[in-house]
PDB file of N, CA, C and O in Angstrom:
ATOM      1  N   MET A   1      -2.206  10.418  -7.722  1.00  0.00           N
ATOM      2  CA  MET A   1      -1.962   9.044  -8.114  1.00  0.00           C
ATOM      3  C   MET A   1      -3.200   8.476  -8.814  1.00  0.00           C
ATOM      4  O   MET A   1      -4.339   8.785  -8.465  1.00  0.00           O
ATOM      5  N   SER A   2      -2.934   7.647  -9.797  1.00  0.00           N
ATOM      6  CA  SER A   2      -4.029   7.116 -10.603  1.00  0.00           C
ATOM      7  C   SER A   2      -4.622   5.827 -10.041  1.00  0.00           C
ATOM      8  O   SER A   2      -5.769   5.493 -10.335  1.00  0.00           O
ATOM      9  N   GLY A   3      -3.853   5.108  -9.243  1.00  0.00           N
ATOM     10  CA  GLY A   3      -4.311   3.818  -8.743  1.00  0.00           C
ATOM     11  C   GLY A   3      -3.889   2.647  -9.624  1.00  0.00           C
ATOM     12  O   GLY A   3      -3.855   1.508  -9.159  1.00  0.00           O
ATOM     13  N   LEU A   4      -3.570   2.909 -10.876  1.00  0.00           N
ATOM     14  CA  LEU A   4      -3.100   1.861 -11.773  1.00  0.00           C
ATOM     15  C   LEU A   4      -1.595   1.714 -11.602  1.00  0.00           C
ATOM     16  O   LEU A   4      -0.850   2.685 -11.734  1.00  0.00           O
ATOM     17  N   ILE A   5      -1.157   0.512 -11.313  1.00  0.00           N
ATOM     18  CA  ILE A   5       0.263   0.238 -11.172  1.00  0.00           C
ATOM     19  C   ILE A   5       0.757  -0.433 -12.449  1.00  0.00           C
ATOM     20  O   ILE A   5       0.265  -1.490 -12.841  1.00  0.00           O
ATOM     21  N   VAL A   6       1.723   0.188 -13.080  1.00  0.00           N
ATOM     22  CA  VAL A   6       2.358  -0.365 -14.281  1.00  0.00           C
ATOM     23  C   VAL A   6       3.516  -1.234 -13.811  1.00  0.00           C
ATOM     24  O   VAL A   6       4.314  -0.829 -12.966  1.00  0.00           O
ATOM     25  N   ARG A   7       3.592  -2.423 -14.367  1.00  0.00           N
ATOM     26  CA  ARG A   7       4.612  -3.388 -13.955  1.00  0.00           C
ATOM     27  C   ARG A   7       5.534  -3.738 -15.122  1.00  0.00           C
ATOM     28  O   ARG A   7       5.269  -3.395 -16.274  1.00  0.00           O
ATOM     29  N   LEU A   8       6.606  -4.420 -14.795  1.00  0.00           N
ATOM     30  CA  LEU A   8       7.600  -4.784 -15.793  1.00  0.00           C
ATOM     31  C   LEU A   8       6.973  -5.568 -16.945  1.00  0.00           C
ATOM     32  O   LEU A   8       7.355  -5.373 -18.098  1.00  0.00           O
ATOM     33  N   GLU A   9       6.029  -6.439 -16.654  1.00  0.00           N
ATOM     34  CA  GLU A   9       5.425  -7.224 -17.736  1.00  0.00           C
ATOM     35  C   GLU A   9       4.693  -6.334 -18.740  1.00  0.00           C
ATOM     36  O   GLU A   9       4.608  -6.680 -19.918  1.00  0.00           O
ATOM     37  N   HIS A  10       4.172  -5.208 -18.298  1.00  0.00           N
ATOM     38  CA  HIS A  10       3.535  -4.266 -19.221  1.00  0.00           C
ATOM     39  C   HIS A  10       4.584  -3.642 -20.141  1.00  0.00           C
ATOM     40  O   HIS A  10       4.397  -3.563 -21.355  1.00  0.00           O
ATOM     41  N   VAL A  11       5.688  -3.204 -19.543  1.00  0.00           N
ATOM     42  CA  VAL A  11       6.767  -2.568 -20.316  1.00  0.00           C
ATOM     43  C   VAL A  11       7.359  -3.546 -21.322  1.00  0.00           C
ATOM     44  O   VAL A  11       7.691  -3.163 -22.444  1.00  0.00           O
ATOM     45  N   ARG A  12       7.491  -4.788 -20.928  1.00  0.00           N
ATOM     46  CA  ARG A  12       8.123  -5.782 -21.798  1.00  0.00           C
ATOM     47  C   ARG A  12       7.202  -6.327 -22.871  1.00  0.00           C
ATOM     48  O   ARG A  12       7.667  -6.998 -23.792  1.00  0.00           O
ATOM     49  N   SER A  13       5.895  -6.055 -22.775  1.00  0.00           N
ATOM     50  CA  SER A  13       4.977  -6.648 -23.745  1.00  0.00           C
ATOM     51  C   SER A  13       4.100  -5.651 -24.495  1.00  0.00           C
ATOM     52  O   SER A  13       3.253  -6.061 -25.288  1.00  0.00           O
ATOM     53  N   VAL A  14       4.280  -4.357 -24.264  1.00  0.00           N
ATOM     54  CA  VAL A  14       3.466  -3.357 -24.965  1.00  0.00           C
ATOM     55  C   VAL A  14       3.719  -3.459 -26.472  1.00  0.00           C
ATOM     56  O   VAL A  14       4.870  -3.434 -26.908  1.00  0.00           O
ATOM     57  N   PRO A  15       2.660  -3.572 -27.263  1.00  0.00           N
ATOM     58  CA  PRO A  15       2.851  -3.685 -28.717  1.00  0.00           C
ATOM     59  C   PRO A  15       3.154  -2.342 -29.368  1.00  0.00           C
ATOM     60  O   PRO A  15       2.864  -1.280 -28.816  1.00  0.00           O
ATOM     61  N   GLY A  16       3.748  -2.417 -30.559  1.00  0.00           N
ATOM     62  CA  GLY A  16       3.900  -1.219 -31.375  1.00  0.00           C
ATOM     63  C   GLY A  16       5.221  -0.488 -31.293  1.00  0.00           C
ATOM     64  O   GLY A  16       5.336   0.616 -31.824  1.00  0.00           O
ATOM     65  N   PHE A  17       6.225  -1.062 -30.645  1.00  0.00           N
ATOM     66  CA  PHE A  17       7.514  -0.390 -30.525  1.00  0.00           C
ATOM     67  C   PHE A  17       8.635  -1.282 -31.021  1.00  0.00           C
ATOM     68  O   PHE A  17       9.424  -1.801 -30.232  1.00  0.00           O
ATOM     69  N   GLY A  18       8.702  -1.456 -32.316  1.00  0.00           N
ATOM     70  CA  GLY A  18       9.750  -2.264 -32.903  1.00  0.00           C
ATOM     71  C   GLY A  18       9.222  -3.590 -33.410  1.00  0.00           C
ATOM     72  O   GLY A  18       8.015  -3.827 -33.449  1.00  0.00           O
ATOM     73  N   VAL A  19      10.146  -4.444 -33.795  1.00  0.00           N
ATOM     74  CA  VAL A  19       9.797  -5.748 -34.353  1.00  0.00           C
ATOM     75  C   VAL A  19       9.130  -6.618 -33.294  1.00  0.00           C
ATOM     76  O   VAL A  19       8.141  -7.299 -33.564  1.00  0.00           O
ATOM     77  N   ARG A  20       9.675  -6.585 -32.107  1.00  0.00           N
ATOM     78  CA  ARG A  20       9.111  -7.349 -30.996  1.00  0.00           C
ATOM     79  C   ARG A  20       8.359  -6.393 -30.074  1.00  0.00           C
ATOM     80  O   ARG A  20       8.651  -5.197 -30.051  1.00  0.00           O
ATOM     81  N   PRO A  21       7.397  -6.908 -29.320  1.00  0.00           N
ATOM     82  CA  PRO A  21       6.676  -6.040 -28.389  1.00  0.00           C
ATOM     83  C   PRO A  21       7.588  -5.522 -27.286  1.00  0.00           C
ATOM     84  O   PRO A  21       8.564  -6.176 -26.918  1.00  0.00           O
ATOM     85  N   GLY A  22       7.268  -4.354 -26.766  1.00  0.00           N
ATOM     86  CA  GLY A  22       7.902  -3.805 -25.571  1.00  0.00           C
ATOM     87  C   GLY A  22       9.374  -3.493 -25.695  1.00  0.00           C
ATOM     88  O   GLY A  22       9.948  -3.463 -26.783  1.00  0.00           O
ATOM     89  N   LEU A  23       9.958  -3.262 -24.540  1.00  0.00           N
ATOM     90  CA  LEU A  23      11.392  -3.003 -24.435  1.00  0.00           C
ATOM     91  C   LEU A  23      12.052  -4.157 -23.695  1.00  0.00           C
ATOM     92  O   LEU A  23      11.462  -4.753 -22.793  1.00  0.00           O
ATOM     93  N   CYS A  24      13.267  -4.459 -24.084  1.00  0.00           N
ATOM     94  CA  CYS A  24      14.046  -5.428 -23.326  1.00  0.00           C
ATOM     95  C   CYS A  24      14.408  -4.782 -21.986  1.00  0.00           C
ATOM     96  O   CYS A  24      14.250  -3.574 -21.810  1.00  0.00           O
ATOM     97  N   THR A  25      14.883  -5.577 -21.069  1.00  0.00           N
ATOM     98  CA  THR A  25      15.219  -5.063 -19.746  1.00  0.00           C
ATOM     99  C   THR A  25      16.261  -3.946 -19.822  1.00  0.00           C
ATOM    100  O   THR A  25      16.138  -2.936 -19.129  1.00  0.00           O
ATOM    101  N   GLY A  26      17.274  -4.120 -20.650  1.00  0.00           N
ATOM    102  CA  GLY A  26      18.302  -3.084 -20.784  1.00  0.00           C
ATOM    103  C   GLY A  26      17.746  -1.785 -21.348  1.00  0.00           C
ATOM    104  O   GLY A  26      18.092  -0.700 -20.880  1.00  0.00           O
ATOM    105  N   GLY A  27      16.890  -1.896 -22.348  1.00  0.00           N
ATOM    106  CA  GLY A  27      16.270  -0.710 -22.927  1.00  0.00           C
ATOM    107  C   GLY A  27      15.359  -0.021 -21.934  1.00  0.00           C
ATOM    108  O   GLY A  27      15.335   1.207 -21.856  1.00  0.00           O
ATOM    109  N   ALA A  28      14.616  -0.798 -21.180  1.00  0.00           N
ATOM    110  CA  ALA A  28      13.715  -0.226 -20.174  1.00  0.00           C
ATOM    111  C   ALA A  28      14.512   0.455 -19.070  1.00  0.00           C
ATOM    112  O   ALA A  28      14.137   1.534 -18.610  1.00  0.00           O
ATOM    113  N   ARG A  29      15.592  -0.157 -18.647  1.00  0.00           N
ATOM    114  CA  ARG A  29      16.438   0.442 -17.607  1.00  0.00           C
ATOM    115  C   ARG A  29      16.987   1.778 -18.080  1.00  0.00           C
ATOM    116  O   ARG A  29      16.999   2.748 -17.322  1.00  0.00           O
ATOM    117  N   ALA A  30      17.444   1.837 -19.326  1.00  0.00           N
ATOM    118  CA  ALA A  30      17.964   3.091 -19.885  1.00  0.00           C
ATOM    119  C   ALA A  30      16.857   4.142 -19.985  1.00  0.00           C
ATOM    120  O   ALA A  30      17.094   5.320 -19.721  1.00  0.00           O
ATOM    121  N   TRP A  31      15.659   3.720 -20.362  1.00  0.00           N
ATOM    122  CA  TRP A  31      14.536   4.644 -20.460  1.00  0.00           C
ATOM    123  C   TRP A  31      14.219   5.233 -19.086  1.00  0.00           C
ATOM    124  O   TRP A  31      14.005   6.440 -18.967  1.00  0.00           O
ATOM    125  N   PHE A  32      14.187   4.401 -18.058  1.00  0.00           N
ATOM    126  CA  PHE A  32      13.935   4.874 -16.696  1.00  0.00           C
ATOM    127  C   PHE A  32      15.006   5.868 -16.262  1.00  0.00           C
ATOM    128  O   PHE A  32      14.695   6.892 -15.654  1.00  0.00           O
ATOM    129  N   ALA A  33      16.261   5.572 -16.570  1.00  0.00           N
ATOM    130  CA  ALA A  33      17.358   6.474 -16.205  1.00  0.00           C
ATOM    131  C   ALA A  33      17.198   7.830 -16.892  1.00  0.00           C
ATOM    132  O   ALA A  33      17.454   8.868 -16.281  1.00  0.00           O
ATOM    133  N   ARG A  34      16.778   7.827 -18.155  1.00  0.00           N
ATOM    134  CA  ARG A  34      16.603   9.067 -18.907  1.00  0.00           C
ATOM    135  C   ARG A  34      15.613  10.005 -18.206  1.00  0.00           C
ATOM    136  O   ARG A  34      15.758  11.226 -18.265  1.00  0.00           O
ATOM    137  N   TYR A  35      14.617   9.429 -17.550  1.00  0.00           N
ATOM    138  CA  TYR A  35      13.593  10.231 -16.867  1.00  0.00           C
ATOM    139  C   TYR A  35      13.804  10.329 -15.358  1.00  0.00           C
ATOM    140  O   TYR A  35      12.954  10.856 -14.640  1.00  0.00           O
ATOM    141  N   GLY A  36      14.935   9.823 -14.884  1.00  0.00           N
ATOM    142  CA  GLY A  36      15.249   9.921 -13.461  1.00  0.00           C
ATOM    143  C   GLY A  36      14.328   9.087 -12.575  1.00  0.00           C
ATOM    144  O   GLY A  36      14.089   9.433 -11.417  1.00  0.00           O
ATOM    145  N   LEU A  37      13.818   8.001 -13.119  1.00  0.00           N
ATOM    146  CA  LEU A  37      12.927   7.124 -12.373  1.00  0.00           C
ATOM    147  C   LEU A  37      13.711   5.956 -11.778  1.00  0.00           C
ATOM    148  O   LEU A  37      14.680   5.480 -12.371  1.00  0.00           O
ATOM    149  N   ASP A  38      13.290   5.509 -10.625  1.00  0.00           N
ATOM    150  CA  ASP A  38      14.003   4.468  -9.881  1.00  0.00           C
ATOM    151  C   ASP A  38      13.692   3.085 -10.455  1.00  0.00           C
ATOM    152  O   ASP A  38      12.616   2.530 -10.234  1.00  0.00           O
ATOM    153  N   TRP A  39      14.644   2.552 -11.184  1.00  0.00           N
ATOM    154  CA  TRP A  39      14.476   1.253 -11.836  1.00  0.00           C
ATOM    155  C   TRP A  39      14.254   0.135 -10.834  1.00  0.00           C
ATOM    156  O   TRP A  39      13.371  -0.701 -11.022  1.00  0.00           O
ATOM    157  N   ASN A  40      15.052   0.113  -9.763  1.00  0.00           N
ATOM    158  CA  ASN A  40      14.940  -0.973  -8.788  1.00  0.00           C
ATOM    159  C   ASN A  40      13.597  -0.946  -8.068  1.00  0.00           C
ATOM    160  O   ASN A  40      13.009  -2.000  -7.826  1.00  0.00           O
ATOM    161  N   ALA A  41      13.106   0.231  -7.724  1.00  0.00           N
ATOM    162  CA  ALA A  41      11.784   0.341  -7.093  1.00  0.00           C
ATOM    163  C   ALA A  41      10.702  -0.113  -8.068  1.00  0.00           C
ATOM    164  O   ALA A  41       9.745  -0.779  -7.675  1.00  0.00           O
ATOM    165  N   PHE A  42      10.858   0.250  -9.338  1.00  0.00           N
ATOM    166  CA  PHE A  42       9.893  -0.175 -10.350  1.00  0.00           C
ATOM    167  C   PHE A  42       9.860  -1.692 -10.466  1.00  0.00           C
ATOM    168  O   PHE A  42       8.785  -2.289 -10.487  1.00  0.00           O
ATOM    169  N   ARG A  43      11.010  -2.307 -10.541  1.00  0.00           N
ATOM    170  CA  ARG A  43      11.051  -3.773 -10.657  1.00  0.00           C
ATOM    171  C   ARG A  43      10.419  -4.447  -9.451  1.00  0.00           C
ATOM    172  O   ARG A  43       9.769  -5.485  -9.576  1.00  0.00           O
ATOM    173  N   ARG A  44      10.613  -3.856  -8.298  1.00  0.00           N
ATOM    174  CA  ARG A  44      10.095  -4.436  -7.056  1.00  0.00           C
ATOM    175  C   ARG A  44       8.590  -4.173  -6.894  1.00  0.00           C
ATOM    176  O   ARG A  44       7.830  -5.085  -6.569  1.00  0.00           O
ATOM    177  N   ASP A  45       8.161  -2.909  -7.126  1.00  0.00           N
ATOM    178  CA  ASP A  45       6.806  -2.491  -6.755  1.00  0.00           C
ATOM    179  C   ASP A  45       5.933  -2.036  -7.912  1.00  0.00           C
ATOM    180  O   ASP A  45       4.735  -1.821  -7.726  1.00  0.00           O
ATOM    181  N   GLY A  46       6.503  -1.885  -9.105  1.00  0.00           N
ATOM    182  CA  GLY A  46       5.773  -1.244 -10.190  1.00  0.00           C
ATOM    183  C   GLY A  46       5.817   0.264 -10.000  1.00  0.00           C
ATOM    184  O   GLY A  46       6.499   0.762  -9.104  1.00  0.00           O
ATOM    185  N   ILE A  47       5.087   0.992 -10.846  1.00  0.00           N
ATOM    186  CA  ILE A  47       5.074   2.446 -10.761  1.00  0.00           C
ATOM    187  C   ILE A  47       3.672   2.939 -11.084  1.00  0.00           C
ATOM    188  O   ILE A  47       2.998   2.395 -11.959  1.00  0.00           O
ATOM    189  N   ASP A  48       3.243   3.960 -10.380  1.00  0.00           N
ATOM    190  CA  ASP A  48       1.916   4.501 -10.622  1.00  0.00           C
ATOM    191  C   ASP A  48       1.858   5.071 -12.033  1.00  0.00           C
ATOM    192  O   ASP A  48       2.780   5.760 -12.471  1.00  0.00           O
ATOM    193  N   ALA A  49       0.783   4.784 -12.734  1.00  0.00           N
ATOM    194  CA  ALA A  49       0.626   5.245 -14.111  1.00  0.00           C
ATOM    195  C   ALA A  49       0.753   6.757 -14.224  1.00  0.00           C
ATOM    196  O   ALA A  49       1.265   7.258 -15.225  1.00  0.00           O
ATOM    197  N   ALA A  50       0.302   7.485 -13.225  1.00  0.00           N
ATOM    198  CA  ALA A  50       0.361   8.951 -13.269  1.00  0.00           C
ATOM    199  C   ALA A  50       1.802   9.452 -13.360  1.00  0.00           C
ATOM    200  O   ALA A  50       2.060  10.484 -13.979  1.00  0.00           O
ATOM    201  N   VAL A  51       2.732   8.735 -12.754  1.00  0.00           N
ATOM    202  CA  VAL A  51       4.147   9.130 -12.816  1.00  0.00           C
ATOM    203  C   VAL A  51       4.649   9.001 -14.248  1.00  0.00           C
ATOM    204  O   VAL A  51       5.347   9.882 -14.748  1.00  0.00           O
ATOM    205  N   LEU A  52       4.293   7.906 -14.904  1.00  0.00           N
ATOM    206  CA  LEU A  52       4.702   7.731 -16.298  1.00  0.00           C
ATOM    207  C   LEU A  52       4.019   8.752 -17.201  1.00  0.00           C
ATOM    208  O   LEU A  52       4.657   9.332 -18.081  1.00  0.00           O
ATOM    209  N   GLU A  53       2.728   8.972 -16.987  1.00  0.00           N
ATOM    210  CA  GLU A  53       1.999   9.944 -17.811  1.00  0.00           C
ATOM    211  C   GLU A  53       2.600  11.338 -17.687  1.00  0.00           C
ATOM    212  O   GLU A  53       2.600  12.102 -18.652  1.00  0.00           O
ATOM    213  N   ALA A  54       3.102  11.669 -16.528  1.00  0.00           N
ATOM    214  CA  ALA A  54       3.677  12.997 -16.299  1.00  0.00           C
ATOM    215  C   ALA A  54       4.922  13.251 -17.140  1.00  0.00           C
ATOM    216  O   ALA A  54       5.299  14.404 -17.352  1.00  0.00           O
ATOM    217  N   THR A  55       5.566  12.186 -17.622  1.00  0.00           N
ATOM    218  CA  THR A  55       6.735  12.390 -18.475  1.00  0.00           C
ATOM    219  C   THR A  55       6.323  12.940 -19.838  1.00  0.00           C
ATOM    220  O   THR A  55       7.111  13.624 -20.492  1.00  0.00           O
ATOM    221  N   GLY A  56       5.105  12.650 -20.269  1.00  0.00           N
ATOM    222  CA  GLY A  56       4.637  13.065 -21.584  1.00  0.00           C
ATOM    223  C   GLY A  56       5.256  12.277 -22.727  1.00  0.00           C
ATOM    224  O   GLY A  56       4.990  12.562 -23.894  1.00  0.00           O
ATOM    225  N   ASP A  57       6.067  11.302 -22.403  1.00  0.00           N
ATOM    226  CA  ASP A  57       6.769  10.501 -23.404  1.00  0.00           C
ATOM    227  C   ASP A  57       5.804   9.548 -24.101  1.00  0.00           C
ATOM    228  O   ASP A  57       4.944   8.950 -23.455  1.00  0.00           O
ATOM    229  N   ALA A  58       5.944   9.407 -25.411  1.00  0.00           N
ATOM    230  CA  ALA A  58       5.053   8.549 -26.196  1.00  0.00           C
ATOM    231  C   ALA A  58       5.099   7.102 -25.715  1.00  0.00           C
ATOM    232  O   ALA A  58       4.061   6.445 -25.639  1.00  0.00           O
ATOM    233  N   PHE A  59       6.279   6.601 -25.392  1.00  0.00           N
ATOM    234  CA  PHE A  59       6.375   5.226 -24.902  1.00  0.00           C
ATOM    235  C   PHE A  59       5.638   5.082 -23.583  1.00  0.00           C
ATOM    236  O   PHE A  59       4.892   4.121 -23.396  1.00  0.00           O
ATOM    237  N   ALA A  60       5.835   6.020 -22.665  1.00  0.00           N
ATOM    238  CA  ALA A  60       5.172   5.962 -21.365  1.00  0.00           C
ATOM    239  C   ALA A  60       3.651   5.966 -21.529  1.00  0.00           C
ATOM    240  O   ALA A  60       2.947   5.195 -20.878  1.00  0.00           O
ATOM    241  N   LEU A  61       3.160   6.831 -22.395  1.00  0.00           N
ATOM    242  CA  LEU A  61       1.715   6.915 -22.611  1.00  0.00           C
ATOM    243  C   LEU A  61       1.172   5.624 -23.214  1.00  0.00           C
ATOM    244  O   LEU A  61       0.077   5.183 -22.865  1.00  0.00           O
ATOM    245  N   ALA A  62       1.934   5.024 -24.115  1.00  0.00           N
ATOM    246  CA  ALA A  62       1.515   3.755 -24.715  1.00  0.00           C
ATOM    247  C   ALA A  62       1.511   2.632 -23.681  1.00  0.00           C
ATOM    248  O   ALA A  62       0.606   1.797 -23.675  1.00  0.00           O
ATOM    249  N   VAL A  63       2.507   2.610 -22.817  1.00  0.00           N
ATOM    250  CA  VAL A  63       2.569   1.571 -21.778  1.00  0.00           C
ATOM    251  C   VAL A  63       1.389   1.718 -20.820  1.00  0.00           C
ATOM    252  O   VAL A  63       0.777   0.722 -20.435  1.00  0.00           O
ATOM    253  N   VAL A  64       1.069   2.935 -20.438  1.00  0.00           N
ATOM    254  CA  VAL A  64      -0.059   3.155 -19.527  1.00  0.00           C
ATOM    255  C   VAL A  64      -1.362   2.705 -20.188  1.00  0.00           C
ATOM    256  O   VAL A  64      -2.168   2.016 -19.562  1.00  0.00           O
ATOM    257  N   ALA A  65      -1.569   3.086 -21.435  1.00  0.00           N
ATOM    258  CA  ALA A  65      -2.785   2.675 -22.154  1.00  0.00           C
ATOM    259  C   ALA A  65      -2.855   1.155 -22.239  1.00  0.00           C
ATOM    260  O   ALA A  65      -3.918   0.569 -22.034  1.00  0.00           O
ATOM    261  N   TYR A  66      -1.739   0.521 -22.536  1.00  0.00           N
ATOM    262  CA  TYR A  66      -1.686  -0.939 -22.631  1.00  0.00           C
ATOM    263  C   TYR A  66      -1.969  -1.578 -21.270  1.00  0.00           C
ATOM    264  O   TYR A  66      -2.717  -2.553 -21.189  1.00  0.00           O
ATOM    265  N   ALA A  67      -1.382  -1.042 -20.209  1.00  0.00           N
ATOM    266  CA  ALA A  67      -1.614  -1.579 -18.866  1.00  0.00           C
ATOM    267  C   ALA A  67      -3.094  -1.479 -18.504  1.00  0.00           C
ATOM    268  O   ALA A  67      -3.644  -2.389 -17.884  1.00  0.00           O
ATOM    269  N   ARG A  68      -3.736  -0.381 -18.887  1.00  0.00           N
ATOM    270  CA  ARG A  68      -5.176  -0.232 -18.632  1.00  0.00           C
ATOM    271  C   ARG A  68      -5.970  -1.314 -19.375  1.00  0.00           C
ATOM    272  O   ARG A  68      -6.897  -1.906 -18.822  1.00  0.00           O
ATOM    273  N   GLU A  69      -5.597  -1.559 -20.622  1.00  0.00           N
ATOM    274  CA  GLU A  69      -6.276  -2.602 -21.408  1.00  0.00           C
ATOM    275  C   GLU A  69      -6.104  -3.970 -20.758  1.00  0.00           C
ATOM    276  O   GLU A  69      -7.065  -4.726 -20.617  1.00  0.00           O
ATOM    277  N   VAL A  70      -4.886  -4.277 -20.369  1.00  0.00           N
ATOM    278  CA  VAL A  70      -4.595  -5.576 -19.750  1.00  0.00           C
ATOM    279  C   VAL A  70      -5.393  -5.726 -18.470  1.00  0.00           C
ATOM    280  O   VAL A  70      -6.000  -6.772 -18.237  1.00  0.00           O
ATOM    281  N   GLU A  71      -5.401  -4.695 -17.637  1.00  0.00           N
ATOM    282  CA  GLU A  71      -6.121  -4.765 -16.368  1.00  0.00           C
ATOM    283  C   GLU A  71      -7.631  -4.877 -16.601  1.00  0.00           C
ATOM    284  O   GLU A  71      -8.318  -5.574 -15.855  1.00  0.00           O
ATOM    285  N   ALA A  72      -8.149  -4.204 -17.620  1.00  0.00           N
ATOM    286  CA  ALA A  72      -9.578  -4.276 -17.931  1.00  0.00           C
ATOM    287  C   ALA A  72      -9.985  -5.688 -18.362  1.00  0.00           C
ATOM    288  O   ALA A  72     -11.109  -6.132 -18.127  1.00  0.00           O
ATOM    289  N   ARG A  73      -9.037  -6.377 -18.999  1.00  0.00           N
ATOM    290  CA  ARG A  73      -9.305  -7.764 -19.433  1.00  0.00           C
ATOM    291  C   ARG A  73      -9.167  -8.743 -18.277  1.00  0.00           C
ATOM    292  O   ARG A  73      -9.500  -9.920 -18.409  1.00  0.00           O
ATOM    293  N   GLY A  74      -8.672  -8.249 -17.136  1.00  0.00           N
ATOM    294  CA  GLY A  74      -8.551  -9.099 -15.961  1.00  0.00           C
ATOM    295  C   GLY A  74      -7.308  -9.938 -15.880  1.00  0.00           C
ATOM    296  O   GLY A  74      -7.294 -10.982 -15.227  1.00  0.00           O
ATOM    297  N   ARG A  75      -6.249  -9.484 -16.548  1.00  0.00           N
ATOM    298  CA  ARG A  75      -4.990 -10.243 -16.502  1.00  0.00           C
ATOM    299  C   ARG A  75      -4.153  -9.784 -15.368  1.00  0.00           C
ATOM    300  O   ARG A  75      -3.055 -10.301 -15.162  1.00  0.00           O
TER     301      ARG A  75
END
């Protein structure tokens, strides 16, 4: 485990994926389903960055990098 918890606000606001930042809730839910990740647990508790990184998916890696930036800025 990495110790960094990625939360819904990170997924919904990550820049660089379309006209608007992040994924809408429906898109994020579908993305989680594609990787067999528990959407309801994520919404409730967030998800460890290492779990997302393990997917190797470009979106997951971008969200983790963005979450690290946000946390470093103290948000």
